[in-house]
N, CA and C atoms as a LAMMPS dump frame, in Angstrom:
ITEM: TIMESTEP
0
ITEM: NUMBER OF ATOMS
414
ITEM: BOX BOUNDS ff ff ff
-5.0000000000000000e+02 5.0000000000000000e+02
-5.0000000000000000e+02 5.0000000000000000e+02
-5.0000000000000000e+02 5.0000000000000000e+02
ITEM: ATOMS id mol type element x y z
1 1 1 N -91.174 -120.374 81.798
2 1 2 C -90.768 -121.5 81.022
3 1 3 C -92.009 -122.318 80.663
4 2 1 N -92.092 -122.729 79.434
5 2 2 C -93.233 -123.536 79.005
6 2 3 C -92.779 -124.959 78.747
7 3 1 N -93.703 -125.838 78.939
8 3 2 C -93.4 -127.243 78.733
9 3 3 C -94.176 -127.724 77.511
10 4 1 N -93.497 -128.437 76.651
11 4 2 C -94.174 -128.976 75.479
12 4 3 C -94.454 -130.45 75.704
13 5 1 N -95.595 -130.854 75.244
14 5 2 C -95.992 -132.248 75.373
15 5 3 C -95.988 -132.863 73.99
16 6 1 N -95.257 -133.92 73.853
17 6 2 C -95.212 -134.621 72.567
18 6 3 C -96.12 -135.833 72.631
19 7 1 N -96.869 -135.987 71.596
20 7 2 C -97.774 -137.135 71.519
21 7 3 C -97.272 -138.078 70.449
22 8 1 N -97.218 -139.309 70.804
23 8 2 C -96.783 -140.33 69.859
24 8 3 C -98.004 -141.112 69.405
25 9 1 N -98.288 -141.052 68.149
26 9 2 C -99.421 -141.775 67.594
27 9 3 C -98.965 -143.193 67.296
28 10 1 N -99.57 -144.159 67.973
29 10 2 C -99.163 -145.55 67.787
30 10 3 C -100.08 -146.305 66.834
31 11 1 N -101.001 -145.644 66.231
32 11 2 C -101.892 -146.325 65.302
33 11 3 C -103.251 -145.668 65.299
34 12 1 N -104.212 -146.316 64.654
35 12 2 C -105.554 -145.736 64.587
36 12 3 C -106.19 -145.689 65.971
37 13 1 N -107.02 -144.7 66.158
38 13 2 C -107.701 -144.542 67.447
39 13 3 C -108.647 -145.706 67.677
40 14 1 N -108.699 -146.148 68.908
41 14 2 C -109.592 -147.248 69.257
42 14 3 C -111.036 -146.764 69.202
43 15 1 N -111.883 -147.598 68.659
44 15 2 C -113.307 -147.28 68.587
45 15 3 C -113.958 -147.792 69.864
46 16 1 N -114.638 -146.926 70.608
47 16 2 C -115.241 -147.387 71.858
48 16 3 C -116.345 -148.402 71.598
49 17 1 N -116.484 -149.311 72.532
50 17 2 C -117.525 -150.331 72.462
51 17 3 C -118.846 -149.688 72.867
52 18 1 N -119.762 -149.556 71.927
53 18 2 C -121.042 -148.914 72.219
54 18 3 C -122.19 -149.909 72.261
55 19 1 N -121.863 -151.208 72.281
56 19 2 C -122.912 -152.219 72.347
57 19 3 C -123.625 -152.115 73.694
58 20 1 N -124.935 -152.313 73.701
59 20 2 C -125.657 -152.239 74.972
60 20 3 C -125.197 -153.35 75.919
61 21 1 N -125.242 -153.052 77.193
62 21 2 C -124.829 -154.024 78.204
63 21 3 C -125.93 -155.067 78.406
64 22 1 N -125.549 -156.278 78.826
65 22 2 C -126.571 -157.268 79.171
66 22 3 C -127.457 -156.721 80.291
67 23 1 N -128.732 -157.089 80.308
68 23 2 C -129.646 -156.548 81.316
69 23 3 C -129.158 -156.758 82.751
70 24 1 N -128.532 -157.894 83.02
71 24 2 C -128.05 -158.16 84.369
72 24 3 C -127.048 -157.095 84.807
73 25 1 N -126.121 -156.743 83.939
74 25 2 C -125.105 -155.739 84.26
75 25 3 C -125.742 -154.354 84.341
76 26 1 N -126.649 -154.048 83.425
77 26 2 C -127.305 -152.737 83.43
78 26 3 C -128.089 -152.525 84.73
79 27 1 N -128.863 -153.53 85.154
80 27 2 C -129.624 -153.424 86.4
81 27 3 C -128.692 -153.289 87.599
82 28 1 N -127.622 -154.055 87.604
83 28 2 C -126.692 -154.016 88.729
84 28 3 C -125.972 -152.675 88.82
85 29 1 N -125.627 -152.1 87.671
86 29 2 C -124.989 -150.776 87.669
87 29 3 C -125.926 -149.712 88.227
88 30 1 N -127.18 -149.746 87.809
89 30 2 C -128.153 -148.773 88.315
90 30 3 C -128.372 -148.942 89.815
91 31 1 N -128.485 -150.188 90.257
92 31 2 C -128.693 -150.444 91.68
93 31 3 C -127.479 -150.016 92.492
94 32 1 N -126.307 -150.267 91.962
95 32 2 C -125.08 -149.882 92.657
96 32 3 C -124.995 -148.372 92.81
97 33 1 N -125.381 -147.669 91.768
98 33 2 C -125.375 -146.21 91.813
99 33 3 C -126.403 -145.699 92.83
100 34 1 N -127.564 -146.338 92.857
101 34 2 C -128.633 -145.909 93.759
102 34 3 C -128.3 -146.167 95.224
103 35 1 N -127.595 -147.255 95.504
104 35 2 C -127.336 -147.587 96.909
105 35 3 C -125.95 -147.161 97.368
106 36 1 N -125.248 -146.408 96.557
107 36 2 C -123.887 -145.996 96.904
108 36 3 C -123.835 -145.228 98.217
109 37 1 N -124.792 -144.363 98.454
110 37 2 C -124.797 -143.553 99.671
111 37 3 C -125.571 -144.22 100.808
112 38 1 N -126.27 -145.294 100.508
113 38 2 C -127.075 -145.962 101.521
114 38 3 C -126.272 -146.959 102.331
115 39 1 N -126.923 -147.576 103.305
116 39 2 C -126.233 -148.563 104.136
117 39 3 C -125.964 -149.844 103.356
118 40 1 N -124.897 -150.52 103.727
119 40 2 C -124.588 -151.811 103.114
120 40 3 C -125.57 -152.845 103.647
121 41 1 N -125.903 -153.801 102.81
122 41 2 C -126.834 -154.835 103.212
123 41 3 C -126.12 -155.981 103.9
124 42 1 N -126.848 -156.686 104.702
125 42 2 C -126.312 -157.856 105.371
126 42 3 C -126.508 -159.059 104.467
127 43 1 N -125.555 -159.973 104.522
128 43 2 C -125.665 -161.179 103.699
129 43 3 C -126.919 -161.959 104.082
130 44 1 N -127.195 -162.075 105.366
131 44 2 C -128.361 -162.824 105.826
132 44 3 C -129.679 -162.232 105.376
133 45 1 N -129.709 -160.934 105.136
134 45 2 C -130.948 -160.279 104.702
135 45 3 C -131.349 -160.7 103.292
136 46 1 N -130.425 -161.27 102.546
137 46 2 C -130.727 -161.705 101.18
138 46 3 C -131.814 -162.775 101.168
139 47 1 N -131.833 -163.6 102.203
140 47 2 C -132.813 -164.682 102.262
141 47 3 C -134.217 -164.165 102.558
142 48 1 N -134.342 -162.909 102.936
143 48 2 C -135.648 -162.348 103.276
144 48 3 C -136.415 -161.82 102.074
145 49 1 N -135.819 -161.857 100.898
146 49 2 C -136.526 -161.388 99.705
147 49 3 C -137.712 -162.296 99.421
148 50 1 N -138.815 -161.692 99.098
149 50 2 C -140.017 -162.461 98.792
150 50 3 C -139.911 -163.068 97.398
151 51 1 N -140.557 -164.214 97.185
152 51 2 C -140.543 -164.811 95.846
153 51 3 C -141.162 -163.901 94.787
154 52 1 N -142.042 -162.995 95.211
155 52 2 C -142.689 -162.097 94.252
156 52 3 C -141.865 -160.834 93.985
157 53 1 N -140.682 -160.719 94.581
158 53 2 C -139.839 -159.533 94.381
159 53 3 C -139.418 -159.418 92.923
160 54 1 N -139.301 -158.189 92.459
161 54 2 C -138.919 -157.935 91.075
162 54 3 C -137.412 -157.865 90.901
163 55 1 N -136.963 -157.68 89.662
164 55 2 C -135.525 -157.618 89.404
165 55 3 C -134.845 -156.443 90.104
166 56 1 N -135.574 -155.348 90.299
167 56 2 C -134.984 -154.19 90.981
168 56 3 C -134.599 -154.537 92.413
169 57 1 N -135.462 -155.306 93.092
170 57 2 C -135.188 -155.692 94.479
171 57 3 C -133.963 -156.596 94.568
172 58 1 N -133.875 -157.559 93.65
173 58 2 C -132.729 -158.468 93.657
174 58 3 C -131.443 -157.729 93.295
175 59 1 N -131.516 -156.823 92.335
176 59 2 C -130.328 -156.051 91.95
177 59 3 C -129.868 -155.166 93.1
178 60 1 N -130.806 -154.549 93.801
179 60 2 C -130.456 -153.688 94.931
180 60 3 C -129.83 -154.506 96.06
181 61 1 N -130.416 -155.658 96.369
182 61 2 C -129.862 -156.508 97.429
183 61 3 C -128.464 -156.999 97.057
184 62 1 N -128.272 -157.364 95.799
185 62 2 C -126.962 -157.826 95.346
186 62 3 C -125.937 -156.7 95.397
187 63 1 N -126.313 -155.525 94.938
188 63 2 C -125.382 -154.39 94.95
189 63 3 C -124.996 -154.004 96.377
190 64 1 N -125.931 -154.104 97.297
191 64 2 C -125.634 -153.752 98.693
192 64 3 C -124.758 -154.793 99.38
193 65 1 N -124.989 -156.068 99.097
194 65 2 C -124.278 -157.133 99.81
195 65 3 C -122.977 -157.555 99.134
196 66 1 N -122.805 -157.23 97.87
197 66 2 C -121.63 -157.693 97.122
198 66 3 C -120.296 -157.331 97.782
199 67 1 N -120.107 -156.114 98.288
200 67 2 C -118.821 -155.813 98.937
201 67 3 C -118.526 -156.704 100.146
202 68 1 N -119.572 -157.137 100.833
203 68 2 C -119.396 -158.014 101.987
204 68 3 C -119.159 -159.463 101.558
205 69 1 N -119.655 -159.838 100.388
206 69 2 C -119.546 -161.212 99.916
207 69 3 C -118.18 -161.537 99.318
208 70 1 N -117.565 -160.56 98.701
209 70 2 C -116.305 -160.801 98.001
210 70 3 C -115.116 -160.476 98.891
211 71 1 N -113.979 -161.057 98.563
212 71 2 C -112.754 -160.775 99.307
213 71 3 C -112.255 -159.36 99.035
214 72 1 N -112.541 -158.846 97.848
215 72 2 C -112.143 -157.487 97.475
216 72 3 C -113.378 -156.7 97.066
217 73 1 N -113.288 -155.4 97.24
218 73 2 C -114.401 -154.528 96.861
219 73 3 C -114.608 -154.596 95.341
220 74 1 N -115.842 -154.871 94.897
221 74 2 C -116.089 -154.988 93.457
222 74 3 C -116.078 -153.63 92.759
223 75 1 N -115.744 -153.666 91.483
224 75 2 C -115.755 -152.462 90.65
225 75 3 C -116.923 -152.588 89.68
226 76 1 N -117.909 -151.711 89.847
227 76 2 C -119.054 -151.652 88.938
228 76 3 C -119.048 -150.27 88.309
229 77 1 N -118.999 -150.248 86.995
230 77 2 C -118.926 -148.968 86.3
231 77 3 C -120.274 -148.27 86.314
232 78 1 N -120.251 -146.983 85.997
233 78 2 C -121.478 -146.202 85.986
234 78 3 C -122.39 -146.666 84.847
235 79 1 N -123.692 -146.486 84.991
236 79 2 C -124.616 -146.873 83.92
237 79 3 C -124.279 -146.14 82.623
238 80 1 N -124.327 -146.856 81.521
239 80 2 C -124.052 -146.276 80.215
240 80 3 C -122.602 -146.339 79.795
241 81 1 N -121.706 -146.736 80.692
242 81 2 C -120.287 -146.831 80.335
243 81 3 C -120.085 -147.979 79.357
244 82 1 N -119.212 -147.755 78.387
245 82 2 C -118.914 -148.799 77.405
246 82 3 C -117.998 -149.837 78.038
247 83 1 N -118.146 -151.069 77.619
248 83 2 C -117.299 -152.132 78.135
249 83 3 C -117.764 -152.609 79.498
250 84 1 N -116.945 -153.46 80.105
251 84 2 C -117.274 -154.017 81.413
252 84 3 C -116.025 -154.069 82.272
253 85 1 N -116.219 -153.895 83.556
254 85 2 C -115.111 -154.084 84.486
255 85 3 C -114.871 -155.586 84.633
256 86 1 N -113.745 -155.946 85.225
257 86 2 C -113.456 -157.36 85.456
258 86 3 C -114.548 -157.989 86.319
259 87 1 N -114.991 -157.262 87.345
260 87 2 C -116.015 -157.795 88.245
261 87 3 C -117.353 -157.986 87.534
262 88 1 N -117.701 -157.074 86.647
263 88 2 C -118.947 -157.218 85.885
264 88 3 C -118.865 -158.415 84.943
265 89 1 N -117.739 -158.577 84.269
266 89 2 C -117.558 -159.727 83.376
267 89 3 C -117.586 -161.027 84.179
268 90 1 N -117.001 -161.001 85.369
269 90 2 C -116.99 -162.178 86.235
270 90 3 C -118.415 -162.542 86.664
271 91 1 N -119.21 -161.554 87.07
272 91 2 C -120.597 -161.812 87.463
273 91 3 C -121.419 -162.361 86.302
274 92 1 N -121.186 -161.831 85.122
275 92 2 C -121.896 -162.313 83.941
276 92 3 C -121.5 -163.759 83.63
277 93 1 N -120.206 -164.068 83.714
278 93 2 C -119.739 -165.441 83.481
279 93 3 C -120.323 -166.395 84.522
280 94 1 N -120.395 -165.955 85.764
281 94 2 C -120.972 -166.779 86.824
282 94 3 C -122.459 -167.025 86.572
283 95 1 N -123.166 -166.006 86.149
284 95 2 C -124.587 -166.151 85.844
285 95 3 C -124.811 -167.121 84.677
286 96 1 N -123.981 -167.016 83.655
287 96 2 C -124.104 -167.92 82.506
288 96 3 C -123.756 -169.354 82.886
289 97 1 N -122.756 -169.539 83.741
290 97 2 C -122.396 -170.886 84.197
291 97 3 C -123.545 -171.505 84.986
292 98 1 N -124.187 -170.707 85.833
293 98 2 C -125.334 -171.209 86.594
294 98 3 C -126.508 -171.54 85.667
295 99 1 N -126.721 -170.738 84.644
296 99 2 C -127.816 -170.995 83.705
297 99 3 C -127.592 -172.301 82.937
298 100 1 N -126.323 -172.634 82.677
299 100 2 C -125.983 -173.884 81.982
300 100 3 C -125.918 -175.074 82.931
301 101 1 N -126.097 -174.828 84.221
302 101 2 C -125.923 -175.861 85.244
303 101 3 C -124.51 -176.424 85.236
304 102 1 N -123.549 -175.587 84.954
305 102 2 C -122.142 -175.968 84.888
306 102 3 C -121.528 -175.795 86.277
307 103 1 N -121.613 -176.848 87.081
308 103 2 C -121.153 -176.764 88.466
309 103 3 C -119.65 -176.566 88.568
310 104 1 N -118.897 -177.155 87.655
311 104 2 C -117.445 -176.989 87.672
312 104 3 C -117.037 -175.539 87.47
313 105 1 N -117.637 -174.887 86.49
314 105 2 C -117.324 -173.474 86.237
315 105 3 C -117.805 -172.591 87.381
316 106 1 N -118.978 -172.907 87.919
317 106 2 C -119.501 -172.132 89.043
318 106 3 C -118.56 -172.227 90.234
319 107 1 N -118.109 -173.425 90.533
320 107 2 C -117.184 -173.622 91.646
321 107 3 C -115.871 -172.886 91.389
322 108 1 N -115.36 -173.001 90.175
323 108 2 C -114.113 -172.318 89.821
324 108 3 C -114.248 -170.801 89.967
325 109 1 N -115.353 -170.25 89.501
326 109 2 C -115.546 -168.8 89.529
327 109 3 C -115.762 -168.256 90.943
328 110 1 N -116.302 -169.07 91.83
329 110 2 C -116.582 -168.57 93.179
330 110 3 C -115.457 -168.822 94.174
331 111 1 N -114.66 -169.836 93.976
332 111 2 C -113.673 -170.226 94.992
333 111 3 C -112.675 -169.139 95.363
334 112 1 N -112.134 -168.426 94.411
335 112 2 C -111.076 -167.458 94.698
336 112 3 C -111.589 -166.057 95.011
337 113 1 N -112.855 -165.799 94.746
338 113 2 C -113.339 -164.415 94.879
339 113 3 C -114.424 -164.233 95.935
340 114 1 N -115.124 -165.301 96.276
341 114 2 C -116.278 -165.187 97.167
342 114 3 C -115.971 -165.844 98.514
343 115 1 N -116.351 -165.175 99.576
344 115 2 C -116.194 -165.764 100.909
345 115 3 C -117.05 -167.033 100.966
346 116 1 N -116.511 -168.121 101.503
347 116 2 C -117.247 -169.401 101.488
348 116 3 C -118.648 -169.314 102.084
349 117 1 N -118.803 -168.58 103.178
350 117 2 C -120.119 -168.486 103.812
351 117 3 C -121.097 -167.65 102.993
352 118 1 N -120.601 -166.86 102.053
353 118 2 C -121.455 -165.979 101.253
354 118 3 C -121.845 -166.583 99.907
355 119 1 N -121.195 -167.66 99.508
356 119 2 C -121.454 -168.242 98.181
357 119 3 C -122.924 -168.584 97.956
358 120 1 N -123.607 -169.269 98.883
359 120 2 C -125.023 -169.582 98.625
360 120 3 C -125.889 -168.336 98.443
361 121 1 N -125.604 -167.29 99.207
362 121 2 C -126.39 -166.056 99.101
363 121 3 C -126.125 -165.337 97.78
364 122 1 N -124.872 -165.33 97.362
365 122 2 C -124.54 -164.714 96.074
366 122 3 C -125.266 -165.432 94.946
367 123 1 N -125.227 -166.753 94.965
368 123 2 C -125.89 -167.522 93.911
369 123 3 C -127.406 -167.344 93.966
370 124 1 N -127.961 -167.237 95.167
371 124 2 C -129.4 -166.991 95.316
372 124 3 C -129.789 -165.666 94.669
373 125 1 N -129.037 -164.618 94.97
374 125 2 C -129.352 -163.294 94.416
375 125 3 C -129.113 -163.24 92.913
376 126 1 N -128.011 -163.814 92.466
377 126 2 C -127.691 -163.789 91.042
378 126 3 C -128.716 -164.581 90.237
379 127 1 N -129.094 -165.756 90.734
380 127 2 C -130.118 -166.555 90.053
381 127 3 C -131.463 -165.845 90.062
382 128 1 N -131.823 -165.257 91.197
383 128 2 C -133.092 -164.536 91.292
384 128 3 C -133.157 -163.374 90.322
385 129 1 N -132.068 -162.624 90.238
386 129 2 C -132.026 -161.491 89.305
387 129 3 C -132.113 -161.976 87.865
388 130 1 N -131.326 -162.989 87.519
389 130 2 C -131.327 -163.503 86.143
390 130 3 C -132.695 -164.069 85.755
391 131 1 N -133.323 -164.82 86.661
392 131 2 C -134.642 -165.4 86.372
393 131 3 C -135.695 -164.318 86.155
394 132 1 N -135.673 -163.296 86.966
395 132 2 C -136.664 -162.231 86.82
396 132 3 C -136.436 -161.405 85.565
397 133 1 N -135.184 -161.213 85.208
398 133 2 C -134.902 -160.493 83.963
399 133 3 C -135.343 -161.306 82.753
400 134 1 N -135.149 -162.626 82.803
401 134 2 C -135.594 -163.487 81.704
402 134 3 C -137.111 -163.497 81.599
403 135 1 N -137.797 -163.526 82.739
404 135 2 C -139.265 -163.577 82.7
405 135 3 C -139.867 -162.253 82.227
406 136 1 N -139.203 -161.129 82.506
407 136 2 C -139.722 -159.849 82.026
408 136 3 C -139.416 -159.644 80.55
409 137 1 N -138.352 -160.286 80.057
410 137 2 C -137.99 -160.15 78.643
411 137 3 C -138.887 -161.015 77.765
412 138 1 N -139.423 -162.078 78.337
413 138 2 C -140.247 -163.002 77.542
414 138 3 C -141.638 -162.488 77.331
């Protein structure tokens, strides 16, 4: 017996988003992929990064510690994937709020998703990564 599959065309095919990702997301995706098999980082170890550390170091530390910082395991898509996961969009929004010095938005974005004791470390890593990416782009 064979089974037939009927396809219902509901309209024109969606065009995939091929726009390049913001550097912060691209670096974080690469770091997440690189540290997937490695040990998870400790939140306290984030403070040990040297001021001269590059964006790769901050991205790696953030990717390693992020699962411990958030209430739920974050979803970071593979490098080169079109679009963004909710967690990637959230991190980007948090980074932009911090860049604008928008404390209300920063507080709103961190309260429901980040463990209270981890918030300062998350902001330290996110700011460090964003600052280094801006300085290398300039």
